[in-house]
C-alpha positions in Angstrom: -10.4 -13.8 11.3 -9.7 -10.0 11.3 -11.3 -9.9 14.9 -8.9 -12.6 16.1 -5.8 -10.5 14.8 -7.3 -7.5 16.5 -7.6 -9.1 19.7 -4.3 -10.6 19.7 -2.6 -7.3 18.9 -4.3 -4.8 20.9 -6.1 -6.4 23.8 -9.3 -4.6 24.2 -8.5 -1.8 21.8 -9.8 -1.9 18.3 -7.0 -1.4 15.6 -7.4 0.9 12.8 -5.5 -0.6 10.1 -4.1 1.6 7.2 -2.3 0.1 4.1 1.0 1.8 3.8 2.5 0.0 0.8 4.3 -2.8 -0.5 7.6 -4.6 0.9 10.0 -7.2 -0.4 9.7 -8.8 -3.7 8.8 -12.2 -5.4 7.7 -15.0 -2.9 8.6 -12.7 -0.1 6.4 -9.8 -1.1 4.0 -8.2 1.5 1.4 -5.8 1.9 2.2 -3.7 5.0 -0.2 -2.0 7.3 0.0 0.4 10.5 -2.3 0.5 13.3 -3.1 4.3 13.4 -5.0 3.7 16.7 -2.1 1.8 18.4 0.5 4.7 18.3 2.3 5.3 21.7 4.4 8.2 22.9 7.0 7.0 25.5 8.4 10.6 25.4 7.8 13.8 23.3 10.4 12.6 20.7 9.6 9.1 20.5 6.7 7.1 19.0 6.0 3.4 19.0 3.7 1.7 16.2 2.6 -1.6 15.1 3.2 -2.7 11.6 1.7 -5.7 10.0 3.0 -7.4 6.9 0.9 -9.9 5.1 2.5 -12.2 2.6 0.8 -13.5 -0.5 2.9 -17.0 -0.1 3.3 -18.7 3.3 6.9 -18.5 4.7 8.6 -21.0 7.0 11.0 -20.4 9.8 14.1 -22.3 10.7 11.8 -25.0 12.3 9.7 -25.2 9.2 6.8 -23.6 11.0 4.5 -21.9 8.5 3.4 -18.2 8.7 1.8 -15.7 6.6 1.8 -12.5 8.6 4.5 -10.8 10.7 3.7 -8.3 13.5 6.5 -5.8 14.2 6.6 -3.2 16.9 8.5 -0.1 15.7 10.2 2.4 17.8 10.6 5.7 16.0 12.8 8.8 16.7 10.7 11.7 15.3 13.8 14.1 15.1 16.3 11.8 13.4 13.4 10.2 11.2 14.7 6.7 12.0 13.2 3.6 13.3 14.3 0.4 15.0 12.2 -2.8 15.4 11.7 -3.7 19.1 9.7 -7.0 18.6 8.6 -9.1 15.8 6.2 -12.1 15.8 5.2 -14.7 13.1 1.6 -15.5 12.8 -0.6 -17.9 10.7 -3.8 -16.0 10.2 -4.8 -14.9 13.6 -2.5 -17.2 15.7 1.0 -16.4 17.0 3.3 -18.8 15.9 6.8 -17.7 17.0 8.9 -14.8 18.1 11.3 -13.8 15.3 14.8 -12.4 15.7 14.8 -8.6 15.5 17.9 -7.0 13.7 19.6 -4.5 15.9 20.3 -1.9 13.2 18.5 1.7 12.9 16.7 2.2 9.6 16.0 5.6 8.0 12.3 6.3 7.6 12.4 8.7 4.6 11.5 9.2 1.0 8.4 7.4 -0.3 9.2 4.3 1.4 6.2 2.7 3.4 7.9 3.2 6.6 8.3 6.8 6.1 4.4 7.0 6.1 4.5 5.3 9.5 6.8 8.1 10.8 4.7 10.9 9.0 1.5 9.6 10.8 3.1 8.9 14.3 4.9 12.0 14.4 1.9 14.1 13.4 3.3 16.1 10.5 1.3 14.3 7.8 -2.0 12.8 8.8 -2.7 12.3 4.9 0.1 9.7 4.6 -2.4 6.8 5.3 -5.8 8.0 4.3 -7.1 4.7 3.2 -8.9 2.5 5.9 -9.4 -1.2 6.0 -13.0 -1.9 7.1 -13.2 -5.7 6.5 -11.0 -8.8 6.7 -7.4 -7.7 6.8 -6.2 -10.7 5.0 -8.7 -10.5 2.4 -7.8 -6.8 1.8 -4.2 -7.8 1.2 -5.3 -10.4 -1.3 -7.3 -8.0 -3.2 -4.3 -5.8 -3.2 -2.1 -8.4 -4.7 -4.8 -8.9 -7.3 -4.9 -5.4 -8.4 -1.1 -5.3 -8.6 -1.3 -8.5 -10.9 -3.9 -7.0 -13.1 -2.0 -3.7 -13.5 1.1 -5.6 -14.5 -0.7 -7.8 -16.9 -2.4 -4.7 -18.6 1.1 -3.2 -19.3 1.6 -6.2 -21.8 -1.7 -5.5 -23.6 -2.1 -3.6 -26.9 -5.6 -2.1 -26.6 -4.8 1.2 -24.9 -6.9 4.2 -25.7 -5.8 7.9 -24.8 -8.7 9.7 -23.1 -7.0 13.0 -23.0 -3.8 14.9 -23.6 -3.4 18.4 -22.1 -1.0 20.7 -20.3 -1.1 21.3 -16.6 1.4 23.6 -14.8 3.3 24.0 -18.0 3.8 20.1 -18.3 2.4 18.1 -21.0 0.7 14.8 -19.9 -1.7 12.2 -21.2 -4.1 9.8 -19.7 -4.8 6.2 -21.2 -7.3 3.6 -20.5 -6.9 -0.2 -21.1 -10.2 -1.0 -23.2 -9.8 -4.7 -22.2 -9.7 -4.0 -18.4 -13.1 -2.4 -17.7 -14.8 -4.8 -15.5 -17.9 -4.1 -13.4 -17.4 -5.2 -9.7 -20.1 -6.7 -7.4 -20.6 -3.2 -5.6 -21.3 -1.5 -9.0 -18.0 0.3 -9.4 -15.7 -0.5 -12.4 -12.0 -1.8 -12.0 -9.9 -0.3 -14.7 -6.3 0.0 -15.6 -5.1 3.4 -16.5 -1.8 5.2 -17.4 -0.6 8.6 -17.0 2.4 9.6 -19.2 4.2 12.8 -18.2 6.8 15.1 -20.1 9.5 13.4 -18.0 10.8 16.5 -16.1 10.5 14.6 -12.8 11.8 11.1 -11.7 9.0 9.3 -13.3 7.5 9.4 -16.7 4.8 6.7 -16.7 2.4 6.0 -13.9 0.3 2.8 -14.4 -2.7 2.5 -12.0 -5.3 0.0 -11.0 -8.4 2.3 -10.6 -11.8 1.9 -9.4 -14.4 4.2 -11.2 -17.4 4.9 -9.2 -20.0 6.3 -11.8 -22.6 7.1 -9.0 -20.5 9.1 -6.8 -18.4 10.3 -9.6 -15.0 9.4 -8.2 -11.8 8.0 -9.6 -10.2 5.9 -6.9 -6.4 4.8 -7.7 -5.8 1.6 -5.6 -2.3 0.8 -6.9 0.4 2.5 -8.9 3.5 1.4 -10.4 6.0 4.2 -12.0 8.9 4.4 -14.2 11.6 6.8 -15.3 11.7 8.5 -18.6 14.1 5.8 -19.8 11.7 3.0 -18.8 13.6 2.0 -15.6 11.3 0.7 -13.0 11.1 3.1 -10.0 8.8 1.5 -7.6 5.2 0.7 -6.5 3.0 2.5 -4.1 -0.5 2.6 -2.6 -1.4 6.1 -3.7 -1.6 8.7 -0.7 -4.7 10.5 -2.1 -6.6 7.8 -4.1 -10.0 9.7 -4.3 -10.4 12.2 -7.3 -13.6 13.7 -8.7 -14.6 12.3 -12.0 -15.2 15.6 -13.5 -13.5 18.1 -15.7 -10.8 17.4 -18.2 -8.4 14.7 -17.9 -9.8 12.6 -15.1 -13.4 13.4 -16.0 -12.8 12.1 -19.6 -12.7 8.5 -18.0 -16.5 8.7 -17.5 -17.9 8.4 -21.3 -16.0 5.1 -21.9 -16.3 3.5 -18.4 -19.7 4.6 -17.3 -21.6 5.0 -20.7 -19.5 2.7 -23.0 -18.8 5.6 -25.4 -15.3 5.3 -26.7 -15.9 7.7 -29.6 -13.8 10.5 -28.3 -10.8 8.2 -27.3 -7.9 7.6 -29.5 -6.5 4.0 -30.0 -2.7 3.5 -29.7 -0.9 0.4 -30.9 1.7 -1.1 -28.6 2.4 -2.0 -25.0 2.4 0.6 -22.2 6.2 1.0 -22.1 6.1 1.4 -26.0 3.4 4.0 -26.0 5.1 5.9 -23.3 8.3 6.0 -25.2 6.7 7.3 -28.5 6.5 10.9 -29.4 2.8 10.6 -30.2 1.9 9.6 -26.6 1.9 13.5 -25.7 0.9 15.1 -28.9 -2.4 17.1 -28.6 -5.5 16.1 -30.4 -6.3 18.2 -33.5 -8.7 21.0 -33.0 -12.3 20.1 -34.3 -13.5 22.0 -37.2 
């Protein structure tokens, strides 16, 4: 199916799909992708890029035709950091269903919005904006990402969190937690786990909940989903992490290895409560007592 989508989008060219984030909410939520290989430059200040949005639930147009993918061509003004949709097409799997009405407005491509990553990639000022690359079926990739999101949100309500480390980095206290119930070995040998980082609340976010793949052989922590909250518990947003791969070594991140890779939880500390309750507690950031 991914081959059909590729041919429909780019003729003989091979698309290079990169996930950029989540758009919409509820039944209209999508995972969005940009074709890194299909960026055009009509003039020195303008770029055009194709964005694919994949829905979890089927949508229906005014004539009750079902679709689950929308392909949009965006024109980006690199100087103004704005974008405007040029064309939009509803698709069902790999088939074009209908042209969709395109709004005439110009949208800002800024902040941590998924389209900001499109501008950063297309305009050439941040090639790390979309590091992850889809190597298989695009629709299956989107389904997997929806699944990671659901598991991360489920883990936030659980009460089997263990703190693996509490330290100070750059003058800021932070702590890393692991949901003991979430550790599941995947068919490829990696482990899917739910983790949480609690910061000292000096920035816009204090709590970061992650869906994380642990590769014990390559010694990597790969964050595949992140949802974050302000100090007062207010929801901020969800993202596909920009720099997902981190070495599974040293303090903090490295402390995930014993419980996940070896089943050794002896150096972790169990905390009572949900993710939000733990993050709001003073104990979350308290250092461990020094061993005698």
